[in-house]
VODREN-827590 format. One record per residue (C-alpha): residue number from 1; residue in three letters; x negated, z, y. Coordinates in Angstrom, 1 decimal. Each point is the difference from the previous one (the first is absolute). Last residue first. Layout:
BEGIN
n, res, x, z, y
NUM, Ala, X, Z, Y
...
//
This chain:
BEGIN
n, res, x, z, y
93, Unk, -108.5, 75.8, 108.8
92, Unk, -0.7, 3.7, 0.4
91, Unk, 1.5, 2.2, -2.7
90, Unk, -3.1, 0.0, -2.2
89, Unk, -2.2, 1.1, 2.9
88, Unk, 2.2, 3.0, 0.6
87, Unk, -0.1, 1.0, -3.7
86, Unk, -3.8, -0.3, 0.0
85, Unk, -0.2, 2.3, 3.1
84, Unk, 2.4, 2.4, -1.6
83, Unk, -2.2, 0.6, -3.0
82, Unk, 1.7, 3.2, -1.1
81, Unk, 0.5, 2.9, 2.3
80, Unk, -0.8, 2.8, -2.5
79, Unk, -2.6, -1.9, -1.9
78, Unk, -1.7, -1.2, 3.2
77, Unk, 0.1, 3.5, 1.4
76, Unk, -1.8, 1.4, -3.1
75, Unk, -2.8, -2.6, 0.1
74, Unk, -2.6, 2.7, 0.1
73, Unk, 1.0, 2.9, -2.3
72, Unk, 2.4, 2.8, 0.9
71, Unk, -0.1, 3.8, 0.4
70, Unk, -3.8, 0.4, 0.1
69, Unk, 0.0, 1.4, 3.5
68, Unk, -2.1, -3.0, 1.2
67, Unk, 2.5, -2.4, -1.6
66, Unk, 2.9, 1.7, 1.7
65, Unk, -1.8, -0.1, 3.3
64, Unk, -0.9, -3.7, -0.3
63, Unk, 3.5, -0.9, -1.2
62, Unk, 2.0, 1.4, 2.8
61, Unk, -0.4, -3.0, 2.4
60, Unk, 1.4, -2.3, -2.7
59, Unk, 3.3, 1.9, 0.4
58, Unk, 0.2, -1.8, 3.3
57, Unk, 1.4, -2.9, -2.0
56, Unk, 3.3, 1.8, 0.1
55, Unk, 0.3, -0.3, 3.8
54, Unk, -1.2, -3.6, -0.2
53, Unk, 3.0, -0.9, -2.3
52, Unk, -1.4, -1.9, -3.1
51, Unk, 0.9, 2.9, -2.3
50, Unk, 3.7, -0.3, 0.9
49, Unk, 1.6, 3.3, -0.8
48, Unk, 3.4, 0.7, -1.5
47, Unk, 2.8, 2.5, 0.0
46, Unk, 0.8, 0.2, 3.7
45, Unk, 3.7, -1.0, -0.4
44, Unk, -0.3, -2.8, 2.5
43, Unk, -3.0, -1.5, -1.9
42, Unk, -3.2, -0.8, 1.8
41, Unk, -1.4, 3.5, -0.2
40, Unk, -3.2, 0.8, 2.0
39, Unk, 1.1, 3.5, 1.1
38, Unk, -1.8, 1.8, -2.8
37, Unk, -3.1, -2.1, 0.6
36, Unk, 0.4, 0.8, 3.7
35, Unk, -0.5, 3.7, -0.9
34, Unk, -3.3, -0.6, -1.7
33, Unk, -2.4, -0.6, 2.9
32, Unk, 1.7, 2.4, 2.5
31, Unk, 0.0, 2.7, -2.8
30, Unk, -3.7, -0.5, -0.3
29, Unk, -0.6, 0.2, 3.7
28, Unk, 2.2, 3.1, 0.1
27, Unk, -2.3, 1.6, -2.5
26, Unk, 0.6, 3.0, -2.3
25, Unk, 3.4, -0.9, -1.4
24, Unk, -1.0, -3.6, -0.3
23, Unk, -3.1, 1.0, -2.0
22, Unk, 2.2, 1.7, -2.6
21, Unk, 2.3, -2.9, -0.3
20, Unk, -2.9, -2.5, -0.4
19, Unk, -1.6, 2.2, -2.6
18, Unk, 3.3, 0.4, -1.9
17, Unk, 0.5, -3.8, 0.0
16, Unk, -3.6, -0.6, -1.1
15, Unk, 0.3, 2.3, -2.9
14, Unk, 3.5, -1.3, -1.0
13, Unk, -0.8, -3.7, 0.1
12, Unk, 0.5, -2.5, 2.9
11, Unk, 1.7, -2.3, -2.5
10, Unk, 2.5, 2.7, -0.9
9, Unk, 0.7, 0.6, 3.7
8, Unk, 0.7, -3.7, 0.5
7, Unk, 2.3, -0.1, -3.0
6, Unk, 1.9, 3.0, 1.5
5, Unk, 0.2, -1.8, 3.3
4, Unk, 1.4, -3.1, -1.7
3, Unk, -2.4, -2.8, 0.1
2, Unk, -0.1, -3.3, 2.0
1, Unk, -3.0, -2.3, -0.3
//
């Protein structure tokens, strides 16, 4: 699924987005995890994100920490990224 970057941030949610940004300022490891998401833009004008891109799928790695902190609920990453596995299966003939 392709989303504009603003739509993607909206799906992430304000609390989670702020927590991710704050963590990336404190940890190079966190920044290294999220920076490729910013760079994973298939359009030449850098305005969209493909949620099936493996770099974007790494967002799933953030869910356990965000759930533990009470910022998001389990299943958050699936709701942000959509059901990309189902979409990929539907496009295979």
